[in-house]
N, C-alpha and C positions, 0 to 999 in steps of 0.2 A: 570553273571547277571541273576537273576530270573525274569521271566515275568509271570504275571497272567492276564488272559483275562476274564472279567466278561460279560457274555452274558445275559442281564437283561430281556429279554422277557420270560414270562412263557409259551409261546406257544410251542408245540411240533414241532421240525424241523423248527423253526422260521427263518426268514431272518437274524435276529441278530446272530443266531447260525451259519448260513452259512458264514456271514462276519467274525465272530470270528475264524472259522476254516481257513479262508483265511489269516487272520492276523497271525495265528499260523504258517502256511506254509511259509509265507514270512519272519517271524522272524527266522525260521529254516534256510531258504536260506541265511539269513544274518549272520549265524554262531552261533545261540543260540539254546540250546537244553533243557534248564530248563524252560519249558513253560507249564502252566496249564490253561485249560479252565474250568470255573465254569458256568454251564448252569442253568438258573433259572427255568427250567421245573419242578423241584421238590421243588420249593420255599415254605417254610413253616414258614416264619417269621410272627408272629402275628402282626396285625395292631396296631399301636401306640395307647395306651389308653385301649386296650383290652387284653394286655399281653406284656411281655418283653422278650428279649433274655437274658438268664441267663448264665454267662460265665462258671458256674460249671455244667450245665446240657444242653449242646448243642445237637440238633438233628444231624443226620448224614449229612444233607445238610448244616446246620449252621457250623458244625465242618470243613467240606471241604472248605466252603467259607472263613471262618475266618483264617484257616490254610494257604490256598493258598495266601490270601491277605497279611497276616502277613509277610511271607517270601519273598514277591515280592519286587524288586527294582523298576520295572516299572509295573503299573497297567493300562491296557487298559479297559475302560468302554464303552461297546457297547450297545446302547439303542435304542429301537424303538421310532418312533415319533407317538404319538397318539393325533391327533388334536392340533398339535404344542406344545405338552408338553411331558416331559419324562414319562415313565411308572410309575404307582403308586407303584409297587413293589420296584423300586429303591429309590424313594423318601422316602417310609416307612422304607426301610433298613437303609438309612443314618440317619433318625430320631432315629432309634433304636440304632445305633452304636455311636451316637454323645455324649457319656458320658465318664467318666474316665476309666471305665472297658475296653473300646475298643479304647482309645485315640491313642494307638500305631499304629493302622491301618492307621492313618493320618500323621504319622511321618516318615521322611527319605524315602519318596517315590517320584516318578514321576508319575503323572496321565496324561493319554492321552485319549481324548474323541472322540467318533464317534457316529453319529446319523444315523439310518438306516430307509429307507423308501421304500415302494413298488412303489412309484411314484417319484416325485421330492421334496425332503425335507430332514430333519434330522438335520439341523443346529440349529434351535431354542432350541430343548431340550438340545443339547450339551452346548450352551451358558448359558442356565438357570442352568445347572449342574455345570458349571464353577463357578458361583456365590455361589451356595450352598456348594460346596467343599471348596472354599476359605474361606467362613465363618466358616466352621467346623475346618479347619486347624488353623485359627486364634483363635477361641473360645477355642480350646483344647490346645493352646499354643505349637503347633507342628511346625516342619520345613519340608516342602515339596514344590514341585513345580508342577504347572499345566501347561502342554505344551500349548503354544498359537496356535498351529496348530490343528484345528478341522477338522474332515473328515465328509463329507456328502455322504453316499452311496445311490445313486439314483437307482431306478429300480433294487434293489438287487436281486430279484427272477429271473430277466432276465439275469443278469450278472454273477450270481454264481449258481451252482447246489447244491444239498443237502449235498454234500461232501465238500463244500467250495472251489470248483475248478471253474476256469473260464468256463462259459457256451458258450461263443462266442468269436470272435476275436475282442474284444474291447480294443485296446491298450491304449486309453485315460483313461479308468477305471483302467486297470492294472498299468499303470505308475503312476497314481495319488495315488493309494493305496500304492504302493511301496515307493513313496516319503513321504507319511504320516508315514509309518513304520520306514523308515530311519531317518526321523526328530525326531520322538519320541525316538528312540534308542539313537541318538546323544545327545538329551537333558538329558536323563537318565544317560548316561555315563559322561557327563560334571558335572551333579549334584552330582553323586557318587564321582567323583574325588575331588570336592570342599567341601565335607562334612568334618566337623572338627572331 
């Protein structure tokens, strides 16, 4: 099974990237090695209405993003919470990819969502993104599943260091992230077995 982790914060060494690295290590512990993180630090997608992603002339970032997403069976989307909303980069990206040229990115996938906060939060952006992804899957007439288990990473910068390793002995945090990863993998495996 191929796993892609989208770390959608454009900030350098963001909390989203820390959490994404932790997801990767836990996925490896679960026995998977085909895992790619796409960090949005080099995000260069034009804002909708000011330009478009063209499938025949992708930038290096766009090619990496679309290539990793296309081959993934399980896509983790890790997003920061900005005033109770997902980041603008992620919303813009989904607007850009929501057409026939990139419809395959929304087909035959399992999506698992995590919201990241430096305080207490992260759930609202993930809930909002569930709705947006569901609408795109439907509109593009694709078949995918969005995992019902959402993760909220609280006080991420306290719980994880820059390498995505546990920064303290917080077993509640560790066990809850492991449960999120295990659940997401199980949903993806069941979905893959059930595909026609």
